[in-house]
N, C-alpha and C positions, 0 to 999 in steps of 0.2 A: 198775641203770640202764645201758643201753648208750649211750655217747657217741661220736659220729663227728665227727672234725675233719678238714677238708680245706683245702687252699691250693695255691698255686703254689710253686715252689722258692724258698727264702729268706724265707718269711713267718714262720717260727718254728714250723712244724707239729710237728716232732720234739721240739723243746725244750718246747713247751707241752704236748704229749701226755704226755711223760715227767713233767714237773712236776705236771700235773693228776692223773695216775695215782698218783703218790706221795702227794699231798695227800688224795686220796679213798680211797686204799688199794685201788684197782681195778687189775686186770692191764692192762698196756699192750700193745697190738698195733700195731706200726709196722714192717711188713716192707717193705723198699724195693728199688729197682733196684740200689742199691749192694750190698745183701746178696746179691741174686740174682747180680750180676756176680762177687762174691767166691766164691759157691758154685760157679760155673762156671769160676773161675780166669781171668776176663776183666777187661780194663781197663774202667772205668766208662763212658767215652765210646764205646768200641767196642761195649759192650753196649747203650747207648742207640741207636746206629746200627742194630744188629741188630733192636731192637724196632720200628724203623720199617717193617721188612718182615715181621717175624714177630709177628703179633698175639696168638699164643698166649702170649707172654711176659706181656703185660698181663692176659690172661684168667687165667693161672695165679696171678699176684700177687694179683689181686682175689679170685679164688676161695679161695685159701688164707687170706686175711685174714678174709673173711666167715665161712668155716667155723669158724675159731677163735672169732670174736666171737659167733657164734650158739650155740656150745657153752658160753658163760659167761653167768651171770645179770647180772654187772656187768663192764664193761670200758671202756677208752678206746681207740678205734681211730683212728689217725692215718694218712691217706694222701691222695694227690691226689684220689681219687674216693670217699673213705669216705662222704660224705653222700649220694651217689647209690647206692653199692653196698650199704651196710648200710641197706636200706629200713626195717627194724624198729628203727632207732636211736630212743631216747627223746629225745635232744637232738642236733641237727645244727648244727655250728658251722663257719663259713667264715671263714678269716683272709685279709686282704688287705694289701698293701704295694706301694709304687711299685717299678718296675724298678730305680731307683737305690738305694733302701733295700735291696732284696733282693740286688743285686749287691755292695753294701758288706758285708752280712752274710756272703755266700759268700766274699768276699775275706778277711775276718777269719778265717774257718774254714779256708779252703783255700790262701790266699796267691795270688800272681800279681800282675797289675795290675788296676786298676779297669776299664780298657777291655776287657781280656780277659774278666773276669768279667761285665761288663755285656753284652757281645756274646753270651757263652754263655747267659746268663740269658734274654735276649730270644729267641735262637734256640731254646732248649729250650722256652720257653713256646709258641712257634709250632708246633714239632713235636709237643709233647705235646697241645696243643689239637686239632690236625688229626687226630692218631691217635685221641683219645678220641671225636671226632665220627664218624670212620670206623667204629670198633669198636662203639661203644655209642649213638651219636647224642646224646652229652652235650656241652654247651657248658660247660666248666669255668671260663670267664672270668666267668660270671654265675651267682651262686648265690642270689640274692634269693628266687626262687620255691621253692627246695629247702631252704635253711638256716633254722633257727629264729632264729639270730643271726649277723650278719656283723660282724666286728671288724677295724677298720683298725689294723694293728700298727706303723705307721711310728714313732709317738712313744710307744709303750708298752713297758714291760719285760715279760718273760715272766711275772713274778709278777703284774703288773697284769692281763694277759690272763687268767691263770688265775683271778684273783679275779672277773672279769666272768663267766667260765664257771660258777664255783661259785655265784654268785648266780642264774644261769639254772637251774642244777640244783636249787637250793632252791625256786625258783618252780614248777618242774615237779613236784617231789616233794610240794608242798603242794596240788596240784590234785586 
């Protein structure tokens, strides 16, 4: 079973993808802008700015992830656009959370001030969404038509989210 998980930054995508892959024993695919920036020896935010004008960065990231996922019979792919890019996913999950919740999570992970993280989160959302629309015609702010399940993560632990997804996996497997 191929499972695709998408969200905006700070919704818990990487954490949930990792935990779910461990629980199911499936390979995890979660290649990110952070990793691409590291590969190129660039600062993350400089890399994000570069992606604003070089759409090949998104295309490369998405292509690499889908290629790996399609080569595996079972996997958990977590990325901003996984549910749209991995068209053959057996289960498509979209995670949501308020900008405040996401900024607080990023603050705990990266430090700084709440105001700084909140502004970065809102700005990144806006830039990412505009870029995805330009490159692919995808509105990543609304996944109801694409996702099999949408999970609001504001008041849930990663373990609770994974339990919800595992229940959905069991339902899919029993069909």
